[in-house]
N, C-alpha and C positions, 0 to 999 in steps of 0.2 A: 401749532407754527414750530418750526424749527428754530433753537437758538443758535445762531451763526456764529462760529469762532473766529472765522474770518470773511470778509466780505468782498476781497479781489478776486481777480482772475488769474488762477494757475496754468500754465503751459508746461507740460512734461514733455523731454526730451529723452526718447529710449527706443529700443525694440517694442514692438506692441503685436499682439494679435491681429491677424492668424500667424505670426511668426511663431513657430513653436520652440521656445526657451523659457527658463524659469524667470529672466529678468522680464521678458514680456508679461508674463502672467503676473508676476509682482507689481509692475506698473499698472496693469489695468486694476488691480485688486486696490491698489493705492489710491488710484485717481477717483474711483467711485466711492472709495470710504472717506477719503477728504471731503468730497462732494457732498455727504452727508451732513457736513459740518460748516459748509460755505454757502453763499447765495447764489453759486455760479456753477453750470456744468463743466466737466472735464475737457480739455482742449490737448490734443496729442500731437507732436512732432514725432512722426515713427522712422527709426532708422532701419532702412532696409537694407539685409544682409547681402541679398543678390537681386537681379532684376526679377520681378514677379508680376504676375496680370490678377493677383488676389484682390476681391473687394475687401474694403476695410469698414471697419465700425464707423459710425456717423461721427463720433467724438476725434477720428483723425482729420485733421485740418490741414496737414503737410505731410509729406513723405519726402527722404532725402535718402541719395545714393550713400552709403557709407563710405565709399572710395572716392567720392567727387569734391575735392576741397571746396570749390565755389556753393556748393549745396549747404555746408555749415554757415558761410557768411549771409545766404539766404533766409536760413532757418533764425538765425540772430536777428535779421531786420524784421522778420515776421513777428518774432517775440517781442522785439523793442516796440513794434507797433500795437500789440495786441494783448500783452500780459502785464500783470502787476507783479509778479514773481516767478520766477522759473525753477522748476524741479527736474535734475539731471539723475537719471540712472547711470552709475559708471560701473563697467567692467572692460577690462583693456580690449578684449575680442570685438565688442559690438561697433567700435569705431574704426575709421580709416586710418591709413599710416603706419609709420612704425610703433608697434606697443600703443595703438589707439591715438596718436597723438593729434590726429585732426579735431577732437574734441576742443583742444586749446585756440584753434582757430574761431570757434563758436564762442568761446567764452571771452577771447580778445575782442570781439565785435558786439558783445551784448552789452546793453545799457540798464538793464533792470537786475534786481535783487536776484541772486541764484543761490539755491540750496542744493548741495550735490551728494546724493546716497552712495556710498561705497560698498560695493559687493564683493570686491577683492582687494586683501592688502597683503602685501607680500612681506615675508621677513627677511628675504634676500633678493630685492628686486635686483635686475640688471641695471647698468648707469641709466639707459632709456627710460625703462619703466620708473626708477626714482625720479627723474627729469620730470616726466609727464605728471605724475601725481602731485609733485610740489608745485607744479605749476596751476594745477587745478586747485590746490590749497591757498595759493597766492589770489586767484581770481574768485574764488566762492566765498560768500557772505556767511555761510555755515555748511559744514560737512556733517553729515549725518554717519555715524557708526553703528552697526548693528550689534555689536560685542563691545564690553568695557573692556576686555583684556587688551582689545587692539588699541586702545587710546595712547598708551603711552609709545607704541610703535609709531604712530603718525607724529607724535613730537619728536621723537628721537631719530628716526630714519627719514623721515619725509619733511621735517621742518614746519610742520602745522601746527600753530598754537593753540593750546588747550582750550582756549577761550572760544575758538571758532568750532570746537567738535560738541555735537550732541550725539546722546546715546539714545536711541529708538528702536524698541524690538521690530524683528520681522513679523508682519502679520499672519493670521492665519484665517480660514473660514468657518463659519458657524457650523455646528453639529447637526446631523439629521435629528430628527424626533423620533425615528424607531427606536427601538432597542437593539442592542449588540445580536442576541439570538434572532429577532426578526431578520436583519440584514444578512447574518450568516444563513439563514434558512434560504432566502432571495438569491445568495451565491452559491448555493449548492456546497455550503461550507458546514452545515449541521452536524454538531457533535464533534467538530475540529477544534485542536489547538492551531489557532493561526499566528505564524509569523510574517511578517512582510518587510520589504524593502521596496521604496518607490522612487521615481523620477526617472531621467534620461540616461538610458544605461550606457555607461562607458568604463573602460578599464580602472579608472579612479575609484569607482565605487567598491572595489575589493570584494564582490559578491561571492567568488569562490572560495573565501576563506570562511563565508556562513555555511556555504553548501558542505563544504569538507568537516563543519564541525557537527553535523548532522546524523552521521550513520550509528553511532553508539546511544545517542538520545532517542531516536525513533524506535529503538527496540525497547526501552522502558516505556515510551509514550507513543505507541502505534498509530494514535490519531493527529500526530503533528503534522501539519502542512505549512510549507514555506511559498510564500506567493512573491515572485519577482515581478513588480509591476512596472510596466511604461515601455515606451518604444526606444529603440536605440538612437543616440543624440545624433540630430542631422549631420552635423559637421563631422562624426565618427564615421557616419554612414557613407558620407562623401569619400572620406579617405580611404577606409577598408571594409565597406560594406557589413555585414553582419558576422564577422570573423570572432568576435568577443561573445556573443551571443551562441554562436556555433560552439565555442569553446566550453562554455559553461553547459549546455545541454548535453555535449560530451561527457564532462564530468558526473553530470546528474545519472547519466546511464551506467558509467564505469563504477560509481558508488551504490547502483541499485535502489537509486532513491525516486524513480519515475512516479511512485505513488505519493511521495511526499514533497516534491516541489513542482511548482505550477509556474509558468511563464505566461504573463498577459502583455502581448508583444504590440502594443498600440500606444497612441498618445492619449492619456487620460484626462477626460473632461473633469472639471472641478466636482461635478456630482460624483463620478466614478471615485475619484481620490476619497471623498467623504466617506462614500458607503465603505468602501475596503479598508479605510483606517477606522472606522466603526466597528467593523468585523474584527480588528486585530487583537492579538492577547499580548504580543511582545514584538516592539518595532525595533528594526538591526539597521545601524549605519555603520558598516565596516570599513569607512572610507579609508584612503591610503596616505592623503595630503596631511601632514601636521599642521600647515601653516591655514586651513580652510576656516575663514573667520565667520561664515555665516552658511547655513543651510536651511533652505525653505522646508525640504521635509521634515526635518528633525524640529522646526518650529511648528508644523503642522501637528506633529506626534505629540508634542508637549502641550499643545492647545487641547487636544483631544484626550488627556490624561493617560496616555500610555505607558507601559512601563517598556524601558528602553535599554538595550545594550548598543554600546557604541565604543569605536576607537577613539583615542584622547586627542582628535584634532581640537583646534582652538575654540570653536563654537561648542563642541560638545563639553569641553571644560567648563564653560561658562554655563549652558544650561544645566547639566546633570550635576552640579556640585551640591552639596549639602544633603547627599542620600537621594536625590532625584533620579536615580539611574545608574547605571554599573557600566564602568568603563574597563575595555579591555586591550590588551596590545595591538599594535598593529602586525598585519599579517601574522596572526596566530589564531589558528582554527581552533588547536586545543582549548586555548583561553575562552572562545567563545562557546566551546562545547562545556566547559565548566560553569560559566554563567548560566546556561540555558538549564544546566542540569540544577543547579541552586535554586534558580526560580521557579522550575516546574516542580520539585520536590517541596517548595517552602510557599503555598498559597499565601499565608499570612504575611509573608515579606513582600509578595507581590501587591497584596492590598495596601500595606503601608506606602509602598514607591507610589502606587497608582494616586493615594490620597494627597500625598506632597505634589506630585506632578500636576494635578488637576487645580490645586490651589495655586500654584506658580503660573500655571499655563492660561489661566483667566485673562492675565493681562496683554496675552498675545493677540486677542481678537482684532480683527481688523477694525471694528468700531473704534476700540481703544487707541490702536495704533493711527487711524485716521485721525481721532481728535489731537494728538500730541504733533502729527505734523502740521494740522490747520492752526495750532496755536503757535507753532514754529515759523510759521509763513508769516503770521499777522505781526510777530515779534520782529521778525526781520523786515518788514515793509515799514512798521511803524519807526523803527530806529533809523533806517535810512530816510523817511520822512522828516524825522526831527533834526537829524544830522546836516 
């Protein structure tokens, strides 16, 4: 019999599969991870980004249109009648109104304890962005931040009291049981040094800088291959089609790297991601936004014990400190080249980094993260009942 850490019913408000976005995947993983430590199955209010006719998983009990204000009131009424605690996943773009202000309508009408997980915390918000997040902080019983370096920002910029903020890591899935070499063989990567970057592709990923770092490196290591994994972000594709991907493909051709760079242009299942990560020797996040406070892909790579090269955005600074990876300058392909050259020429150093990352990464399993959320939901519910 499972040891239940929380006996109440949790309702999650977020995007949710089949919507293809990182927060939707996060919510699905979180909901089922928490369910392992509670006595009830997940219940989801899915925020639809556009009208669709998709069928939804059975745990989705209500859908709302992100741009329809009355839907947020109806969602709050549903939660008031059915939830013991509500978990909201917040990113400005997934809710309607200016800078997602319609989420405030939901919180104003909610009568149940609410925990809000922040996926974006901006250092230099607009007036409206600051107003929206400050109001969320007022209504939330607890705010979950996935990066301790951002906690002072919540206090100083958004006036959210420190005692309201909890730090819980981003979760990551379980590893495959096969060996790295077996998976490389299955993926047609036998004998290769595998670099990879994955996620929904957009210009903010900075992938061109990783590609530009390769010409000299592959001359010394001709068995190197760089995998660019994932479909173009749906919102990017809607605005500009595949313009960025075509730019990357043309860059590969100009540099003569066709044998060394492979694009996997599709939305990857969790099984796909696990297998490609298991096959990876060095994971690269050359992202361009210094303010990025969380990255699910980086959390996955850490949990899988990968050697990582990354630009110093806020989340990378948090996870890669104490020698758990190599930080390189933004928009600097030469710096990435130097990092690759150093690592590939020093296998003992790679082993040392992998060892540190494996130890740290264990805490990022969804099982551990689910336990932390279940305990938090129990504390929030118990505190409000006592008061």
